[in-house]
N, C-alpha and C positions, 0 to 999 in steps of 0.2 A: 504493500500500499504506499502511496505517496502522501506526504503531509498536505493537508488541505488548510488554506487560510481561513481564519474565522469569518471574515467578510463574505467569502464564497459560501461557507457552510451555512451561515445564518440566512443567506439569500435563497439557497437552493437545496439545502439538506433535507432529506426525507427520512421519516421514521423507519428504523430497521437497517439503515445504512451504517456500515462499520468504517470508522475513520481514525486517522492519527491527527492530533492537534498539538501544536507546540506554542508556548507563549509564557507570559509572566503572570504570576498570581497577583490579582488586585486585592481580593479578600478571600478569607476562608471562614465560613460560618458554621457553627453547630457541629464542627468536626465532620461535616457532610457536604456542604455546598462550596465549590471553588469557583470564583469568578476569574476567568482567564482572558487575557488580552494579548494579541500579537502585533498590535500597531496597525493592522490593515483597516481597522474601523474603530469608531469611537465606542461601539457597543461591545460588551463583554459576552463571552459564552459561559453559561452555567454548566459546570461538570459536577455530577452527583456521585459521591463516593459511598460505597457500602463499607462504612468504617469498621463494622464487626468482622469483616473478612480482609482487612488491610492491616499490615503490621503497624503497631503504634509508633515505633521509632520512625517509620517512613512518614506518617501523618504529621509528626511533630516538626518535620522539615518543610512542610507546606506553609510557608510564611510569606508575608507581603513582599512582592518583587522577586521571589524565587523563580528560576526558570524551570519549567516542567514540560514533560512529554506525556500525553495521555492517549491511550488507545481506548475507544469506547464505541457504544452503539447509540445512534441518534434516536431520541424518543420525543413524543409530544410533551410539551412542558405544561405542568399544572399551575405554574406561577404566573403572575401578572407581567405583562410587558415583554414576553418572550414566546415565540412560536415553538421553538425546540430547545432541548437540552441534551447533554451527553451523559449516558450511563457508563461510568468508568469501569473498564475491565483490567487495564494495566496502567500504573502510574510510575513514572520515573523522574527523579529529581536531576535536572541537568546542571543546575548551579544554585547552591544554597544562598540565602540572604539572611544574615544574622539579624534576628528581630529586634535586639536591643540597640544595634548600631545603625540600622537602616534609617536615614533621616526623614524619609517621606512616608510617614505612617498614614493610614486611611482616615484622614481628617482634613479640614480646610487649612491651607497654608497661605500666608501672604505672598504677594508676587515678589517682594524684596527677598524673602526667604528662599523662594524658588530660584531667583537669580544667583544667589550664593551657592546653589546646588545645580548649576546649569547643566552639568553632566548627567543628572538624574531627572531633571524636570520634564523631559519629553514623555515620562511614564505617567504623568498626570493627564486627565481628560482635557483640560484647557489647553496646555501647550501642545499635546499631540494633535489636537484639532487645528491649532494655528499652523503647525508645521505641514499638515496635509493641505491646508489652504495655500500655504507658501508654495508648495510643489505645484498645486493646481494652477496658480496664477503664473508661475514661471513657464509651465507648459503652455498655457493659453497665450502668453506673449509670443512664443515662438510659432504657435499655430496661427495666430492672427497675422503676423508679418509674412510667414511662409505662404499662407493662402492668398495674400495680396501681391505676391511676386517679389517681395523684398529679399535681399541677400544678407545673411548674418555675417558680420565682420568682426574679427578679434582685433581690438586696438590695444596698444601697449599699456602695461601697468606701470613700468618705469619709463619716465619721460623727462625731457629737458625743458619742457615748457609748462607754464601755469596758465591753463586755458581761460580761467576766470579772471586772472590778473589780480587775485585777492591776496596772494602771498601766503596763504594759510596751508602750506604744504609740508609733508614729511620728507626730510632729506634722505636720500639713498647714498651711502658711501661705504667704502672699505678702508678708508684712511684711519690711522690711529687717532682715537678721539682725544687722547692726552697730549700727544706730540705730533700733530699733523705737519706735513711738509709745508714750508712757507715760501712765498714769492719774495722778491727783493723789497717789495713794499710792506712785507710783514703780513700779508693776507694768506689765507689757506690756499695752497696751490692745487686746485682741482685737476690740473693737467696730469697730475700723477695718480689720480683716482682711477677706479676700474674702467669707467667709461670715458675718461680723459676730459670730463667736464662736469659741472654741477648738475646733478639729477635729483628727481623727487618722485614720490608715488603720485599717480595721476589723480587729478581732481575731476577729470571728465574725458571721455573718449571722443568728444564732439569734433575737435579739429581734425583728427585722423579720420573720423567717419565722413567728413566732408570730402576727403580724398576719394573715398568709395562712391559717394553720391555723384561726384563729377566725372565718374567713369562707368559706374554700373547703374546709375539712375536712381535706384532706391535701395538703401541699405539701413541696417540697424546694428547697434552694438549693445550688449547686455553683460555687464561685468562689474567687478568691484571698483570702487572709487574711494578716495580718502580726503578728509579735510582735518587739518590740525586746528580746529576751532575749539576753544575752551568753553563749550556749551553744555552745561548740565541741565538739559531740559528733557521733556517727554517726547520731543520731536526730532532730536539730533543724535547722530552717531558719528564717530570718527572714521569708521569703515562701514560702507553701505554699498548697495548694488544700484546701478543706474541703467535704465533703458533709454537709449538715445537713437532715434531714427533720424536720418538725414536724406532729403529728397531733392533731386534736381528738378527744376521747372515748376516747383511749388511756390506760390506766394503765401502771404500770411493767412488768408482765408482757407486755402487748401490745408495749411498746417493745422489750423484750429479744427477743421472738419475731421482730419485724421485722428487727432488727439482725442476728440470727443467720442468718435467711433470706437477707438481702441479701448478707452476706459469702460465704455458700456459693454463691449464684447467681453472684457476680463470679468466684470461683475456677473454678467449673464452666465458665463461659463461655470463659475463657482456655484451660483444658485441652482443651475440645472444638474451639475455632476456631483455636488457634495452636499445634498440636502440634509443629511443626518448631522454632519459637523455644523452646518449653519443653524440648524434647529437648536443644537446644544448651545452654541455661542449666542444665539438670540436670547435664549432663556437666561444665560449667564449675564448678558448685558442688561437685561431687565432687572435682575436681582441687584446688580451694581447701581443702577439708577436709584433704587429705593433708599440707598444710603446718602444720596446727594440732596442738597437743599432744593426745594421745589423749582426755584428760578433757573437752576443749572441743569435741570433734567431735559432730556430729549423729548420732543413732542411725539416722535415716532420711534417704534422699536427698530432693532438693527436690520432685520430682513425687510421691513417696511420702508426704511429710508434707502436701502440699496435699490429696491424696486422703483422708488421715487426718482432716483438718479437715472436709472435706465429708461424710465418712461417719459422723462421730460427733457426738452431742449435746454442746453446751458444758456444762461443769460450772457450776452456779449455787450460790454460797455468799454469806453475809452478810460484811460487813467484820469483824464480831466473831468469826465462825468462822475467817476468814482469819488474824486476829491470834492466835487460839488455836493454829492449825496452825503458824504461824511461831514462836511461843514454845516449842513443843515440838520444833522442828526442830534438827538437829545444828549447822548454821551459827550459829544463835542461841546455843545452849548453849556452843559453842566460841568465841563472840564474833567470828565471821568476817564478820557484816554490818557494813558501814560505819556504818549508822544502826541503833541498838538498837531492838528491837521492843517497843512498848507501845501500848495502846489510845489512839488519838487522833493517832498519827503519820500523815503523808501517805505512803502506801506508795511506796517507791522502786523503780527498775527492778530492783534486786537482789532485793527481796522478791517483786515480780510474777513475775520469771522463775523463782524458786524454786518458786512455787506451780504455774506452768504446766509447766515443764520437768522438775522433780524430783519434785514431789508428785503432781499429777494426770496429768501427761504428756498434756495436751490443753488446748484453749482453756478459759479460766475467766471467768465473769461474776461480779464482786463487786458486791453491792448494800448499800444502807443504811449509807452512810458517815457519820462524825461531821459535824454541820452546820458546825462551826468550820473545816473544811478544804475546804468546798465553796461554790459560788457562791450569791448571795442569792436566786436565782429558783427554787431547788429546793424541792419540796414537803416540808414538815416532817412527820416521823412523830409519833405520839402520845406517844412516850417523851420528847420534848423535847430529845433528844440527837442524833438521826440524821435524815437526809433520804433521800427516795426517789430516790437516785442509783444509777447502774450504770456500771461500767467493764468493757469486754471486754479481756482480756489474751491476747496471742498469744506463742508461743514465739519467742525470738530478738529480740523487739521490746519486749515488755511491753504497756503500754496502747496499743490501736489504736483503740478507740472509747470515748468518754465521753458519758453521757447522763443523763436524769432525767425523772421526772414533774415538771411545772412546778407551782409554787404557784399555785392558782387563787383563793385567798382574798384579797380586797382588804386586809383588816385585817392578816393575817399577813405578806403581802408588804410592806406599808407599815412594819410593825414591824421586819421583817428589814432593810429598806433603812436605817432609822434606826440600827439596831445597827451597821451596816457603813459608816455615814457616806456613803451614796449619796444625793445631793440629789434630792428628788422633782421639782424644776424641770427636771432633765435627762431624766427618764423619765416625765413626766406621762402621755404617750400610752400607755406600757406599763401603767401603773396603770389607765388608762381601760378596757383590755381586761378588767379584773376588775370594772368597774362596770357594763358594758353587755353582759350575756349571757355571763357567765363560765361556764366548763365545764372539767372535767378534761381535761388535754392533756399530751402528752409529746413528747420528741424526743431526738436525739443528734447527735453530730458524729464523723465519720470523717476523720482526716487522710489525704488521698488518697495522698500520697507513701509513707505507711507501709504501705498495702495493696500499692502497686506494689513496694515494697522486699521485702515478705514473699513476694509471688508470684514475683518475679524472682530471689529469693535473693541480692540484692546486699547487701554488708556495710555500705555507707555511703549514707545518704539523699541525699547530694549527687550520686550517680550515677544517680538515677532522675528527676531534673528537668533540663530542658535547660540552664538557666543558674542554678545555685544562688546564693542570696543568703544570706550568712553573715556574722558579725562580721568587719569589715575586708575584705570582699570583695563588690564589685558590679561585677566585670569583665564585659565583653560587653554 
């Protein structure tokens, strides 16, 4: 007999069928009922032991999180909430779990405690459901772009450029940190480093993906990115994954259409293919809401708001219009915003969430931002003040996607780089794209963990990635 996964057995197992099941013990009640889970589904399989005919020393080893193998016969279950159960004929302990030492006992644990035990937390219902959704969303990303004829492009993780120009990068070096080689001016001599120049971990695959777009038409990159931001918030990680499509011959409208279509596809895919995990997380989110003050609670449940996003067109407004709405808002007039509203500010999460959650009550796309708060590569508008940028804002999160039409003019890009003190010697190849067959093109970036966070309803981004990397924390 081959081992059958619990998900498959619960879906199609028939009474009288003899099977082998392997998994981890979730609970063992009354010396008789074992709840087994193998990670294939959020649902446990109940295995019923005839304890009078099982060695007592074997049953004592059936403890929470012990790995076991069970041979048994499928039977109709008399218990509530389960169609079938397994009548145990043979029980084998594959790996013991010391009951006094195992940290995740069958009780409610705080998310902070689970983060401290990140190597074990996928054995909980909540985190295993989140990880299955993470897989589902990653698969859906590739399916969406593949079905639309995009090509998946692997961009470098070690790079010599800072695509965002923010300077918040992790340096990559093999030089002696105590006594590095020095130049005659007394500066670190990176010519002697492994790559012969100063390098860092990538903050974005966008610039390299544009190379793909200007040859292959439509490409996307999906990989790890890094920001050395000292941000201890529920929305930021130092290491996260980014989805970055780049498309030749797309203007800003095309870009927004694609981004909205993609987000709706991802959410739909999870709702259609992972209903049991979504049902569990929906109930969990509802329980979490009860502990919040009334004014901070969602008006809709998790699944309800996901369907609301899918079923409604995103509101599209300019940055100037957004500022106008904010200036006329009660929080602004009552001086409740931490950052006062005026044209030219970089909108904060408080402003974004007001627009989404209070004013429009739906996702919002803001376009045409001031050029002074945006990156050098964004296409400049004719007004000389704004660029063809777009951000998609979601409830509970704020910005989830940032993108733009890229500047295709060689002279304008060159001028903008000079204004922002970006050396042409670093990005000569990027300028070359504007010299040899330049064309209108656009793209955007979606922080993968933020869409996982939104779909799963988790309050902290550290709970949607297996091993979160944050300031002062690189455990595991």
